[in-house]
C-alpha positions in Angstrom: 169.4 33.5 -151.1 170.5 37.1 -151.2 173.0 36.6 -148.4 175.5 34.4 -150.3 175.3 36.8 -153.3 176.4 39.7 -151.1 179.2 37.5 -149.7 180.3 36.5 -153.2 180.3 40.2 -154.3 182.5 41.1 -151.3 184.8 38.2 -151.9 185.1 39.1 -155.6 185.9 42.7 -154.7 188.7 41.7 -152.2 190.1 39.3 -154.8 190.3 42.0 -157.4 192.1 44.3 -154.9 194.5 41.7 -153.7 195.8 41.3 -157.3 197.6 44.7 -156.8 200.2 43.1 -154.6 201.3 40.9 -157.6 200.7 43.3 -160.5 202.8 46.1 -159.1 206.1 44.3 -158.8 205.4 42.3 -162.0 205.0 45.6 -164.0 208.3 46.9 -162.6 210.1 43.6 -163.3 208.8 43.5 -166.8 210.0 47.0 -167.5 213.4 46.3 -165.9 214.1 43.1 -167.8 212.8 44.4 -171.1 215.0 47.5 -170.7 218.0 45.3 -169.8 217.4 43.1 -172.9 217.2 46.1 -175.1 220.4 47.4 -173.6 222.1 44.2 -174.4 220.8 44.2 -178.0 221.6 47.9 -178.7 224.6 48.4 -176.5 223.1 51.3 -174.6 223.7 50.0 -171.0 222.2 51.4 -168.5 219.9 53.9 -170.2 217.1 51.7 -171.5 217.1 49.7 -168.3 216.5 52.9 -166.3 213.9 54.2 -168.8 211.9 51.0 -168.9 212.2 50.5 -165.2 210.6 53.9 -164.8 207.9 52.9 -167.3 207.3 49.8 -165.2 206.9 51.8 -162.0 204.5 54.2 -163.8 202.5 51.3 -165.1 202.3 49.8 -161.6 201.0 53.0 -160.2 198.5 53.5 -163.0 197.3 50.0 -162.4 197.1 50.6 -158.6 195.0 53.7 -159.1 192.8 52.0 -161.7 192.1 49.0 -159.4 191.4 51.1 -156.3 189.1 53.4 -158.1 187.2 50.4 -159.6 187.0 48.8 -156.1 185.7 52.1 -154.7 183.0 52.3 -157.3 182.0 48.6 -156.7 181.9 49.2 -152.9 179.6 52.3 -153.5 177.4 50.2 -155.8 177.1 47.4 -153.2 176.2 50.0 -150.5 173.4 51.4 -152.8 172.1 47.9 -153.4 172.1 47.1 -149.7 170.3 50.3 -148.9 167.7 49.7 -151.6 167.1 46.2 -150.2 166.7 47.5 -146.7 164.2 50.2 -147.9 162.2 47.5 -149.7 161.9 45.3 -146.6 158.7 45.8 -144.6 159.1 46.8 -141.0 158.5 43.9 -138.6 156.5 46.0 -136.2 
Protein backbone atom coordinates (compact mmCIF):
# COMPACT_ATOMS: atom_id res chain seq x y z
CA UNK A 1 0.00 0.00 0.00
CA UNK A 2 3.01 2.29 0.34
CA UNK A 3 3.49 2.38 -3.42
CA UNK A 4 0.34 4.38 -4.30
CA UNK A 5 1.14 6.83 -1.51
CA UNK A 6 4.54 7.56 -3.06
CA UNK A 7 2.95 7.99 -6.45
CA UNK A 8 0.33 10.33 -5.01
CA UNK A 9 3.02 12.40 -3.31
CA UNK A 10 4.95 12.73 -6.55
CA UNK A 11 1.79 13.62 -8.48
CA UNK A 12 0.91 16.25 -5.87
CA UNK A 13 4.42 17.72 -6.13
CA UNK A 14 4.21 17.94 -9.93
CA UNK A 15 0.75 19.47 -9.71
CA UNK A 16 2.02 22.14 -7.32
CA UNK A 17 4.92 22.97 -9.62
CA UNK A 18 2.77 23.04 -12.76
CA UNK A 19 0.72 25.89 -11.27
CA UNK A 20 3.68 28.22 -11.88
CA UNK A 21 2.89 28.26 -15.59
CA UNK A 22 -0.46 29.85 -14.83
CA UNK A 23 0.37 31.97 -11.80
CA UNK A 24 3.24 33.83 -13.44
CA UNK A 25 1.29 35.37 -16.34
CA UNK A 26 -1.79 35.91 -14.16
CA UNK A 27 0.25 37.98 -11.67
CA UNK A 28 1.62 40.11 -14.51
CA UNK A 29 -1.82 40.55 -16.09
CA UNK A 30 -3.39 41.55 -12.77
CA UNK A 31 -0.70 44.16 -12.20
CA UNK A 32 -1.04 45.50 -15.72
CA UNK A 33 -4.83 45.77 -15.71
CA UNK A 34 -4.98 47.20 -12.19
CA UNK A 35 -2.42 49.85 -13.16
CA UNK A 36 -4.34 50.59 -16.34
CA UNK A 37 -7.57 50.98 -14.38
CA UNK A 38 -5.88 53.30 -11.89
CA UNK A 39 -4.43 55.34 -14.76
CA UNK A 40 -7.93 55.77 -16.19
CA UNK A 41 -9.30 56.81 -12.80
CA UNK A 42 -6.48 59.20 -11.90
CA UNK A 43 -5.40 60.41 -15.35
CA UNK A 44 -1.79 59.37 -14.88
CA UNK A 45 -1.39 57.32 -18.09
CA UNK A 46 1.11 55.36 -18.51
CA UNK A 47 2.86 55.64 -15.14
CA UNK A 48 0.71 53.45 -12.93
CA UNK A 49 0.38 50.85 -15.67
CA UNK A 50 4.17 50.57 -15.82
CA UNK A 51 4.58 50.54 -12.03
CA UNK A 52 1.93 47.90 -11.40
CA UNK A 53 3.16 45.82 -14.34
CA UNK A 54 6.56 45.76 -12.64
CA UNK A 55 4.87 44.81 -9.37
CA UNK A 56 3.13 41.97 -11.21
CA UNK A 57 6.42 40.76 -12.67
CA UNK A 58 8.05 40.91 -9.24
CA UNK A 59 5.12 39.04 -7.69
CA UNK A 60 5.38 36.39 -10.40
CA UNK A 61 9.08 35.85 -9.71
CA UNK A 62 8.55 35.76 -5.95
CA UNK A 63 5.85 33.15 -6.46
CA UNK A 64 8.12 31.20 -8.81
CA UNK A 65 10.96 31.10 -6.27
CA UNK A 66 8.59 30.25 -3.41
CA UNK A 67 7.02 27.33 -5.26
CA UNK A 68 10.31 25.92 -6.51
CA UNK A 69 11.85 26.15 -3.04
CA UNK A 70 8.81 24.41 -1.56
CA UNK A 71 9.01 21.71 -4.25
CA UNK A 72 12.71 21.21 -3.53
CA UNK A 73 12.02 20.76 0.18
CA UNK A 74 9.21 18.31 -0.58
CA UNK A 75 11.47 16.32 -2.92
CA UNK A 76 14.18 16.11 -0.24
CA UNK A 77 11.60 14.98 2.30
CA UNK A 78 10.36 12.25 -0.06
CA UNK A 79 13.93 11.07 -0.63
CA UNK A 80 14.52 10.90 3.14
CA UNK A 81 11.32 8.90 3.62
CA UNK A 82 12.26 6.51 0.84
CA UNK A 83 15.75 6.06 2.28
CA UNK A 84 14.29 5.39 5.74
CA UNK A 85 11.86 2.83 4.27
CA UNK A 86 14.72 1.11 2.44
CA UNK A 87 16.80 0.99 5.63
CA UNK A 88 13.91 -0.57 7.56
CA UNK A 89 13.39 -3.38 5.04
CA UNK A 90 15.21 -6.61 5.93
CA UNK A 91 17.60 -7.97 3.35
CA UNK A 92 16.20 -10.88 1.37
CA UNK A 93 19.46 -12.84 1.54
